[in-house]
C-alpha positions as a Markdown table, in Angstrom:
| # | Residue | x | y | z |
|---|---|---|---|---|
| 1 | Met | 195.6 | -111.8 | -127.6 |
| 2 | Thr | 198.0 | -111.9 | -125.3 |
| 3 | Met | 200.1 | -109.9 | -127.4 |
| 4 | Ile | 197.7 | -107.1 | -127.8 |
| 5 | Lys | 197.2 | -106.7 | -124.2 |
| 6 | Ala | 200.9 | -106.2 | -123.6 |
| 7 | Ile | 201.2 | -103.9 | -126.4 |
| 8 | Leu | 198.5 | -102.0 | -124.8 |
| 9 | Lys | 199.9 | -102.1 | -121.3 |
| 10 | Trp | 203.4 | -100.9 | -122.4 |
| 11 | Ala | 201.7 | -98.0 | -124.4 |
| 12 | Leu | 200.0 | -97.2 | -121.3 |
| 13 | Arg | 203.0 | -97.1 | -119.2 |
| 14 | Ile | 205.0 | -95.0 | -121.8 |
| 15 | Val | 202.2 | -92.4 | -122.1 |
| 16 | Leu | 202.2 | -92.1 | -117.9 |
| 17 | Ile | 205.9 | -91.9 | -118.3 |
| 18 | Leu | 205.6 | -88.8 | -120.6 |
| 19 | Leu | 203.1 | -87.4 | -118.4 |
| 20 | Leu | 205.4 | -87.6 | -115.5 |
| 21 | Leu | 208.3 | -86.0 | -117.4 |
| 22 | Thr | 206.3 | -83.3 | -118.9 |
| 23 | Ser | 204.6 | -82.7 | -115.6 |
| 24 | Ile | 208.3 | -82.4 | -113.8 |
| 25 | Cys | 209.7 | -80.6 | -116.6 |
| 26 | Met | 206.6 | -77.8 | -116.2 |
| 27 | Phe | 207.0 | -77.8 | -112.4 |
| 28 | Val | 210.8 | -77.0 | -113.0 |
| 29 | Ala | 210.4 | -74.6 | -115.4 |
| 30 | Tyr | 207.8 | -72.8 | -113.6 |
| 31 | Trp | 209.9 | -72.4 | -110.5 |
| 32 | Arg | 212.8 | -71.4 | -112.7 |
| 33 | Ser | 210.6 | -68.8 | -114.5 |
| 34 | Thr | 211.8 | -65.6 | -113.6 |
| 35 | Asn | 212.5 | -61.9 | -115.3 |
| 36 | Asp | 214.8 | -58.8 | -115.0 |
| 37 | Cys | 213.4 | -57.0 | -112.2 |
| 38 | Glu | 216.2 | -57.9 | -110.0 |
| 39 | Arg | 218.6 | -55.8 | -111.9 |
| 40 | Tyr | 216.1 | -52.9 | -111.6 |
| 41 | Ser | 217.0 | -52.4 | -107.9 |
| 42 | Ala | 220.3 | -51.4 | -108.9 |
| 43 | Gln | 221.0 | -47.6 | -109.6 |
| 44 | Pro | 221.3 | -47.2 | -113.4 |
| 45 | Ala | 224.4 | -45.3 | -114.8 |
| 46 | Asn | 222.0 | -43.1 | -117.1 |
| 47 | Pro | 218.5 | -43.5 | -115.8 |
| 48 | Met | 215.0 | -43.1 | -117.1 |
| 49 | Lys | 211.3 | -43.6 | -115.9 |
| 50 | Ala | 209.7 | -46.6 | -117.3 |
| 51 | Val | 206.4 | -48.6 | -116.3 |
| 52 | Val | 207.7 | -52.3 | -115.3 |
| 53 | Gln | 205.6 | -55.2 | -114.5 |
| 54 | Cys | 207.4 | -57.7 | -112.3 |
| 55 | Glu | 204.3 | -60.0 | -111.2 |
| 56 | Tyr | 201.1 | -61.3 | -113.1 |
| 57 | Gly | 198.2 | -59.7 | -111.5 |
| 58 | Pro | 195.9 | -56.9 | -111.2 |
| 59 | Pro | 197.1 | -53.2 | -112.7 |
| 60 | Asp | 197.9 | -52.0 | -109.0 |
| 61 | Leu | 201.1 | -54.5 | -109.1 |
| 62 | Leu | 202.7 | -52.2 | -111.7 |
| 63 | Gln | 205.5 | -49.9 | -110.6 |
| 64 | Val | 207.4 | -46.8 | -112.1 |
| 65 | Arg | 211.1 | -47.6 | -111.6 |
| 66 | Asp | 214.4 | -45.9 | -112.8 |
| 67 | Ile | 216.0 | -48.1 | -115.4 |
| 68 | Glu | 218.8 | -47.5 | -117.9 |
| 69 | Lys | 217.9 | -45.1 | -120.7 |
| 70 | Pro | 218.5 | -47.3 | -123.9 |
| 71 | Ala | 220.8 | -46.2 | -126.9 |
| 72 | Pro | 219.9 | -46.9 | -130.4 |
| 73 | Asp | 221.6 | -49.3 | -132.8 |
| 74 | Asp | 222.4 | -48.9 | -136.4 |
| 75 | Thr | 218.9 | -49.4 | -137.7 |
| 76 | Gln | 217.1 | -47.6 | -134.8 |
| 77 | Val | 216.0 | -44.0 | -133.7 |
| 78 | Leu | 215.9 | -43.2 | -129.9 |
| 79 | Val | 212.7 | -41.3 | -128.9 |
| 80 | Arg | 211.7 | -39.2 | -126.3 |
| 81 | Val | 208.0 | -40.3 | -125.7 |
| 82 | Arg | 205.6 | -37.7 | -125.3 |
| 83 | Ala | 202.5 | -39.8 | -125.1 |
| 84 | Ala | 201.6 | -43.4 | -125.1 |
| 85 | Ser | 198.2 | -45.6 | -125.1 |
| 86 | Val | 197.2 | -48.8 | -123.5 |
| 87 | Asn | 195.7 | -51.4 | -125.6 |
| 88 | Pro | 193.7 | -55.0 | -124.2 |
| 89 | Leu | 196.9 | -56.5 | -125.3 |
| 90 | Asp | 198.3 | -54.6 | -122.2 |
| 91 | Gly | 195.6 | -56.0 | -119.8 |
| 92 | His | 196.1 | -59.7 | -121.3 |
| 93 | Gln | 200.0 | -59.4 | -120.5 |
| 94 | Leu | 199.6 | -58.2 | -117.5 |
| 95 | Arg | 196.9 | -60.6 | -116.2 |
| 96 | Gly | 198.6 | -63.6 | -117.5 |
| 97 | Gly | 196.0 | -66.2 | -118.4 |
| 98 | Trp | 197.3 | -69.6 | -118.1 |
| 99 | Pro | 196.9 | -70.3 | -121.9 |
| 100 | Leu | 199.1 | -67.6 | -122.7 |
| 101 | Arg | 201.9 | -68.6 | -119.8 |
| 102 | Pro | 203.9 | -70.7 | -122.0 |
| 103 | Phe | 204.4 | -67.9 | -124.4 |
| 104 | Thr | 204.8 | -65.0 | -121.7 |
| 105 | Gly | 206.5 | -66.6 | -119.1 |
| 106 | Leu | 205.1 | -69.8 | -116.6 |
| 107 | Arg | 205.5 | -68.2 | -112.9 |
| 108 | Lys | 206.7 | -64.5 | -113.9 |
| 109 | Pro | 206.3 | -62.8 | -116.9 |
| 110 | Lys | 209.4 | -62.7 | -119.5 |
| 111 | Asp | 208.8 | -58.9 | -120.6 |
| 112 | Thr | 208.6 | -56.9 | -117.8 |
| 113 | Arg | 208.1 | -53.6 | -119.9 |
| 114 | Ile | 204.9 | -52.8 | -120.7 |
| 115 | Gly | 202.8 | -50.3 | -123.5 |
| 116 | Val | 203.3 | -50.5 | -127.5 |
| 117 | Asp | 202.2 | -47.5 | -128.9 |
| 118 | Tyr | 203.8 | -44.4 | -128.5 |
| 119 | Ser | 204.6 | -41.0 | -130.1 |
| 120 | Gly | 207.5 | -38.4 | -129.4 |
| 121 | Val | 210.4 | -36.9 | -130.6 |
| 122 | Val | 213.5 | -38.4 | -132.2 |
| 123 | Glu | 216.4 | -37.4 | -130.1 |
| 124 | Ala | 219.4 | -39.5 | -131.5 |
| 125 | Val | 219.5 | -41.7 | -134.8 |
| 126 | Gly | 221.7 | -44.8 | -135.7 |
| 127 | Lys | 224.5 | -44.4 | -138.3 |
| 128 | Ser | 222.3 | -46.4 | -140.9 |
| 129 | Val | 219.2 | -44.4 | -140.4 |
| 130 | Thr | 218.7 | -41.9 | -143.3 |
| 131 | Gln | 214.8 | -41.6 | -143.0 |
| 132 | Phe | 214.9 | -39.4 | -139.8 |
| 133 | Lys | 216.7 | -36.7 | -137.9 |
| 134 | Val | 216.8 | -35.5 | -134.8 |
| 135 | Gly | 214.0 | -33.4 | -133.7 |
| 136 | Asp | 211.5 | -35.1 | -136.1 |
| 137 | Glu | 208.2 | -35.5 | -134.4 |
| 138 | Val | 207.2 | -39.4 | -135.0 |
| 139 | Phe | 204.5 | -42.1 | -133.7 |
| 140 | Gly | 204.4 | -45.8 | -134.2 |
| 141 | Ala | 204.6 | -49.1 | -131.8 |
| 142 | Arg | 207.4 | -50.6 | -129.7 |
| 143 | Thr | 207.2 | -52.7 | -126.7 |
| 144 | Gly | 208.0 | -51.0 | -123.8 |
| 145 | Ser | 206.4 | -47.4 | -124.6 |
| 146 | Leu | 205.1 | -46.5 | -121.3 |
| 147 | Ala | 208.4 | -45.0 | -120.5 |
| 148 | Gln | 210.3 | -41.9 | -121.1 |
| 149 | Tyr | 212.5 | -43.2 | -124.1 |
| 150 | Ile | 212.3 | -45.9 | -126.4 |
| 151 | Cys | 214.6 | -47.4 | -129.4 |
| 152 | Ala | 212.4 | -48.0 | -132.3 |
| 153 | Arg | 213.2 | -49.6 | -135.5 |
| 154 | Ala | 213.6 | -47.1 | -138.2 |
| 155 | Asp | 212.4 | -49.0 | -140.9 |
| 156 | Arg | 209.0 | -50.6 | -139.2 |
| 157 | Ala | 208.1 | -49.1 | -135.8 |
| 158 | Ala | 208.2 | -45.4 | -136.5 |
| 159 | Cys | 206.7 | -43.0 | -139.0 |
| 160 | Val | 206.5 | -39.2 | -139.4 |
| 161 | Lys | 203.6 | -37.8 | -137.4 |
| 162 | Pro | 201.7 | -35.4 | -139.2 |
| 163 | Pro | 202.1 | -31.4 | -138.1 |
| 164 | Ala | 198.3 | -31.1 | -137.4 |
| 165 | Met | 198.1 | -34.4 | -135.2 |
| 166 | Thr | 198.8 | -34.2 | -131.6 |
| 167 | Phe | 201.3 | -36.5 | -129.7 |
| 168 | Glu | 197.9 | -37.8 | -128.0 |
| 169 | Glu | 196.4 | -38.8 | -131.1 |
| 170 | Gly | 199.6 | -40.4 | -132.8 |
| 171 | Ala | 200.1 | -42.2 | -129.7 |
| 172 | Thr | 196.9 | -44.1 | -130.6 |
| 173 | Ile | 197.5 | -45.1 | -134.0 |
| 174 | Gly | 200.3 | -48.1 | -133.6 |
| 175 | Val | 198.1 | -51.7 | -132.9 |
| 176 | Ala | 194.5 | -50.3 | -133.1 |
| 177 | Ala | 194.9 | -48.3 | -136.5 |
| 178 | Thr | 197.1 | -51.3 | -137.9 |
| 179 | Thr | 194.9 | -53.9 | -136.7 |
| 180 | Ala | 192.0 | -52.2 | -138.4 |
| 181 | Leu | 193.6 | -51.5 | -141.6 |
| 182 | Gln | 195.2 | -54.9 | -142.3 |
| 183 | Gly | 192.1 | -56.8 | -141.3 |
| 184 | Leu | 189.5 | -55.0 | -143.2 |
| 185 | Arg | 192.2 | -54.5 | -146.4 |
| 186 | Asp | 194.3 | -57.7 | -146.1 |
| 187 | His | 192.4 | -60.6 | -144.6 |
| 188 | Gly | 188.7 | -59.0 | -145.2 |
| 189 | His | 189.7 | -58.1 | -148.8 |
| 190 | Leu | 187.0 | -55.4 | -148.5 |
| 191 | Gln | 186.2 | -53.6 | -151.8 |
| 192 | Ala | 184.3 | -50.2 | -152.2 |
| 193 | Gly | 180.9 | -50.8 | -152.7 |
| 194 | Gln | 180.5 | -53.7 | -150.0 |
| 195 | Lys | 178.9 | -54.2 | -146.8 |
| 196 | Val | 180.8 | -54.3 | -143.7 |
| 197 | Leu | 179.5 | -54.8 | -140.2 |
| 198 | Ile | 182.0 | -53.9 | -137.6 |
| 199 | Asn | 180.7 | -55.5 | -134.0 |
| 200 | Gly | 182.1 | -53.1 | -131.3 |
| 201 | Ala | 182.4 | -50.1 | -133.1 |
| 202 | Ser | 183.2 | -47.6 | -130.3 |
| 203 | Gly | 186.2 | -49.1 | -129.3 |
| 204 | Gly | 190.0 | -48.3 | -129.6 |
| 205 | Val | 190.2 | -50.6 | -132.9 |
| 206 | Gly | 186.3 | -50.3 | -133.6 |
| 207 | Thr | 186.3 | -46.6 | -134.2 |
| 208 | Phe | 189.6 | -46.5 | -136.7 |
| 209 | Ala | 187.9 | -49.6 | -138.4 |
| 210 | Val | 184.6 | -47.4 | -139.1 |
| 211 | Gln | 186.6 | -44.5 | -140.4 |
| 212 | Ile | 189.0 | -46.9 | -142.6 |
| 213 | Ala | 186.3 | -49.0 | -143.9 |
| 214 | Lys | 184.6 | -45.7 | -145.2 |
| 215 | Ala | 187.6 | -44.4 | -146.5 |
| 216 | Met | 187.7 | -47.5 | -148.7 |
| 217 | Gly | 184.0 | -46.9 | -150.1 |
| 218 | Ala | 182.4 | -49.5 | -148.2 |
| 219 | Glu | 178.9 | -49.4 | -146.7 |
| 220 | Val | 179.6 | -49.4 | -143.1 |
| 221 | Thr | 177.2 | -50.7 | -140.1 |
| 222 | Gly | 178.5 | -50.3 | -136.5 |
| 223 | Val | 177.5 | -51.8 | -133.5 |
| 224 | Cys | 177.4 | -50.2 | -130.3 |
| 225 | Ser | 175.8 | -49.4 | -127.0 |
| 226 | Thr | 173.0 | -46.6 | -126.9 |
| 227 | Arg | 175.5 | -44.0 | -125.5 |
| 228 | Asn | 177.8 | -44.6 | -128.6 |
| 229 | Val | 175.4 | -44.5 | -131.3 |
| 230 | Asp | 175.7 | -40.6 | -132.0 |
| 231 | Leu | 179.6 | -41.2 | -131.7 |
| 232 | Val | 179.7 | -44.0 | -134.2 |
| 233 | Lys | 177.5 | -41.8 | -136.6 |
| 234 | Ser | 179.7 | -39.3 | -136.1 |
| 235 | Leu | 182.3 | -41.3 | -137.7 |
| 236 | Gly | 181.0 | -41.9 | -141.1 |
| 237 | Ala | 178.8 | -45.2 | -140.3 |
| 238 | Asp | 175.9 | -45.5 | -142.8 |
| 239 | His | 174.1 | -47.3 | -140.1 |
| 240 | Val | 174.3 | -48.1 | -136.6 |
| 241 | Ile | 173.0 | -50.7 | -134.4 |
| 242 | Asp | 172.3 | -50.7 | -130.8 |
| 243 | Tyr | 172.6 | -53.8 | -129.6 |
| 244 | Thr | 171.0 | -53.4 | -126.3 |
| 245 | Lys | 167.9 | -52.9 | -128.6 |
| 246 | Glu | 168.5 | -55.0 | -131.5 |
| 247 | Asp | 170.4 | -58.0 | -132.3 |
| 248 | Phe | 172.5 | -57.8 | -135.6 |
| 249 | Thr | 172.3 | -61.5 | -136.1 |
| 250 | Lys | 168.5 | -61.7 | -136.4 |
| 251 | Asn | 167.4 | -58.5 | -138.7 |
| 252 | Gly | 168.0 | -60.4 | -141.7 |
| 253 | Gln | 170.7 | -58.1 | -143.2 |
| 254 | Arg | 174.2 | -59.9 | -144.7 |
| 255 | Tyr | 177.8 | -58.4 | -145.0 |
| 256 | His | 180.5 | -59.1 | -147.0 |
| 257 | Val | 182.6 | -58.6 | -144.1 |
| 258 | Leu | 182.1 | -58.8 | -140.3 |
| 259 | Phe | 184.8 | -57.1 | -138.4 |
| 260 | Asp | 184.0 | -58.8 | -135.3 |
| 261 | Asn | 186.0 | -57.2 | -131.9 |
| 262 | Val | 183.5 | -58.6 | -129.5 |
| 263 | Gln | 182.8 | -62.6 | -130.5 |
| 264 | Asn | 180.0 | -62.7 | -128.4 |
| 265 | His | 177.9 | -64.9 | -131.0 |
| 266 | Thr | 178.3 | -68.4 | -132.0 |
| 267 | Phe | 179.7 | -69.8 | -135.2 |
| 268 | Ser | 176.3 | -70.2 | -136.9 |
| 269 | Glu | 174.7 | -66.9 | -135.9 |
| 270 | Arg | 177.7 | -65.0 | -137.7 |
| 271 | Arg | 177.4 | -67.3 | -140.6 |
| 272 | Ser | 173.8 | -66.1 | -140.8 |
| 273 | Val | 174.7 | -62.6 | -141.3 |
| 274 | Leu | 177.4 | -63.2 | -144.2 |
| 275 | Thr | 177.1 | -63.1 | -147.9 |
| 276 | Pro | 177.3 | -66.6 | -149.2 |
| 277 | Asn | 181.4 | -65.9 | -149.8 |
| 278 | Gly | 181.6 | -63.5 | -146.8 |
| 279 | Ile | 184.8 | -63.3 | -144.5 |
| 280 | Cys | 184.3 | -63.0 | -140.5 |
| 281 | Leu | 187.4 | -61.5 | -138.9 |
| 282 | Asn | 187.8 | -62.4 | -135.4 |
| 283 | Val | 189.7 | -59.6 | -133.8 |
| 284 | Gly | 191.4 | -59.9 | -130.5 |
| 285 | Leu | 189.9 | -61.6 | -127.3 |
| 286 | Gly | 186.7 | -59.5 | -126.6 |
| 287 | Gly | 188.4 | -56.7 | -124.4 |
| 288 | Ala | 190.7 | -56.2 | -122.2 |
| 289 | Gly | 192.0 | -57.9 | -119.2 |
| 290 | Trp | 191.0 | -61.5 | -118.3 |
| 291 | Arg | 187.3 | -61.8 | -118.0 |
| 292 | Glu | 185.0 | -65.0 | -117.8 |
| 293 | Asp | 184.1 | -65.3 | -121.2 |
| 294 | Thr | 187.8 | -64.7 | -122.4 |
| 295 | Met | 188.6 | -68.1 | -122.6 |
| 296 | Leu | 185.5 | -68.7 | -125.0 |
| 297 | His | 186.7 | -65.7 | -126.9 |
| 298 | Met | 190.1 | -67.1 | -127.4 |
| 299 | Val | 188.6 | -70.5 | -128.7 |
| 300 | Arg | 186.5 | -69.3 | -131.0 |
| 301 | Ser | 189.3 | -67.3 | -132.1 |
| 302 | Phe | 191.1 | -70.8 | -133.4 |
| 303 | Thr | 187.9 | -73.2 | -133.8 |
| 304 | Thr | 185.8 | -71.0 | -136.1 |
| 305 | Pro | 188.8 | -70.7 | -138.7 |
| 306 | Leu | 188.7 | -74.7 | -138.7 |
| 307 | Met | 184.9 | -74.9 | -139.0 |
| 308 | Ser | 185.0 | -72.4 | -141.8 |
| 309 | Lys | 187.0 | -74.9 | -144.1 |
| 310 | Phe | 184.1 | -76.8 | -144.6 |
| 311 | Thr | 182.1 | -74.0 | -145.6 |
| 312 | Asn | 182.2 | -70.8 | -148.6 |
| 313 | Gln | 182.2 | -68.4 | -145.9 |
| 314 | Lys | 185.5 | -67.7 | -144.1 |
| 315 | Phe | 186.5 | -67.1 | -140.3 |
| 316 | Thr | 189.9 | -65.9 | -139.9 |
| 317 | Phe | 192.2 | -64.6 | -136.9 |
| 318 | Tyr | 194.9 | -62.7 | -137.4 |
| 319 | Ile | 197.8 | -60.8 | -135.6 |
| 320 | Ala | 198.3 | -57.5 | -137.0 |
| 321 | Gln | 202.2 | -56.8 | -138.3 |
| 322 | Leu | 204.3 | -53.4 | -137.7 |
| 323 | Lys | 204.9 | -52.0 | -141.4 |
| 324 | His | 206.1 | -48.4 | -141.6 |
| 325 | Asp | 203.9 | -48.3 | -144.8 |
| 326 | Asp | 200.8 | -48.9 | -143.3 |
| 327 | Leu | 201.5 | -46.5 | -140.5 |
| 328 | Ala | 202.4 | -43.9 | -143.2 |
| 329 | Tyr | 199.2 | -44.8 | -145.1 |
| 330 | Ile | 196.9 | -44.1 | -141.8 |
| 331 | Ala | 198.8 | -40.8 | -141.4 |
| 332 | Gly | 197.9 | -40.1 | -144.9 |
| 333 | Leu | 194.4 | -40.6 | -144.1 |
| 334 | Phe | 194.5 | -38.6 | -141.2 |
| 335 | Glu | 195.8 | -35.6 | -143.3 |
| 336 | Ala | 193.3 | -36.0 | -146.0 |
| 337 | Gly | 190.6 | -35.6 | -143.1 |
| 338 | Lys | 189.6 | -39.0 | -143.5 |
| 339 | Leu | 190.5 | -40.5 | -139.9 |
| 340 | Lys | 190.1 | -38.7 | -136.5 |
| 341 | Pro | 191.7 | -40.8 | -133.5 |
| 342 | Val | 189.3 | -41.0 | -130.5 |
| 343 | Ile | 190.5 | -40.6 | -127.4 |
| 344 | Asp | 188.4 | -41.2 | -124.2 |
| 345 | Arg | 190.7 | -40.1 | -121.5 |
| 346 | Val | 194.1 | -38.7 | -121.2 |
| 347 | Tyr | 196.1 | -39.5 | -118.0 |
| 348 | His | 199.4 | -37.2 | -117.2 |
| 349 | Ser | 201.8 | -39.2 | -115.5 |
| 350 | Leu | 203.4 | -42.8 | -116.0 |
| 351 | Ala | 202.3 | -43.1 | -112.2 |
| 352 | Asp | 198.7 | -43.4 | -113.8 |
| 353 | Thr | 199.1 | -46.4 | -115.7 |
| 354 | Pro | 197.5 | -48.8 | -113.2 |
| 355 | Gln | 194.3 | -46.1 | -113.4 |
| 356 | Ala | 194.3 | -46.2 | -117.0 |
| 357 | Leu | 194.3 | -50.0 | -117.5 |
| 358 | Ser | 191.7 | -50.2 | -114.9 |
| 359 | Tyr | 189.3 | -48.2 | -116.7 |
| 360 | Leu | 190.0 | -49.6 | -119.9 |
| 361 | Glu | 189.7 | -53.2 | -118.4 |
| 362 | Gln | 185.9 | -51.8 | -117.4 |
| 363 | Gly | 184.9 | -52.3 | -121.0 |
| 364 | His | 183.3 | -49.3 | -121.6 |
| 365 | Ala | 186.3 | -46.8 | -123.1 |
| 366 | Arg | 185.2 | -44.8 | -126.1 |
| 367 | Gly | 188.3 | -45.3 | -128.5 |
| 368 | Lys | 191.6 | -44.9 | -127.1 |
| 369 | Val | 193.2 | -44.5 | -123.7 |
| 370 | Val | 196.0 | -42.2 | -123.7 |
| 371 | Ile | 199.0 | -41.5 | -121.1 |
| 372 | Ala | 200.9 | -38.2 | -121.6 |
| 373 | Val | 204.6 | -39.0 | -120.5 |
| 374 | Glu | 206.2 | -36.2 | -118.3 |
């Protein structure tokens, strides 16, 4: 008994010492956490304007600064950005919720550039690039897209823009359309004739998901608010549920795939609308910015896949991977008339980025919010 007490006492001491050392390391890491905003104060030799984030906080902390214009490496193209769009991802990065800070920077954001989706014109190509030439109009996704120029990987982050697609439309596709496509096709394994429910059908990802699911031959049900019912119908949804009047978990319908942009229902409620072997896709964290229920959405994104291991139904959380072939597939849907980006608002200056993100964070945007780059 004495030996057990001694072992427990030393084990407790070791745990306390480890906790103390971890706290000290976290404290030191927090105060040493910094970014490259200091060097932006120097006058760049070859300047361009870009939106930068030097601190965590609300959108009005964003700044437009002159920074060094990038030069493409052998595998990249230099793109003169004509338009970019904002995503919930930008809001989460900007606010810097504490669960994310071990990855994004403890005290200050490590990556000071913001924006991902873009469209524009190729201005230069790396010496190994053969699929693009100067003057090509392209779209894609690259961190730091809210700027006058970006360098993008030619084999992954850029795709030729269809002639009929505007730069504003091209700027909506990268993250949102890829998330919808890879979720429905690769993780949801949606097949023609199956039933899919899209919760949050009028948002940036949701509007693409409705159209892509319909192009795949599925029977599509969209969930949205009253003011967006006609919009979702116009995108091709076979059925539309107004969530202000009806709870889709209580109408007795079952679906092969639940594409859940909102995650505002419990595990058991969502299970009840799935077929015996149905799949629920946990998409994003329920909107832009950090809200009171964001932590709940984050927890559900990771706990429901674990809980579903004990059922025949599957819950999965995924992060879209940028692939040139997927961008080209989406461009093909556009050219075939099966997909049309939905744009809520277009802002006309990089300086309008705080307003654009603030509007997105209100949670009522229909489709995408775009910034035309001067």
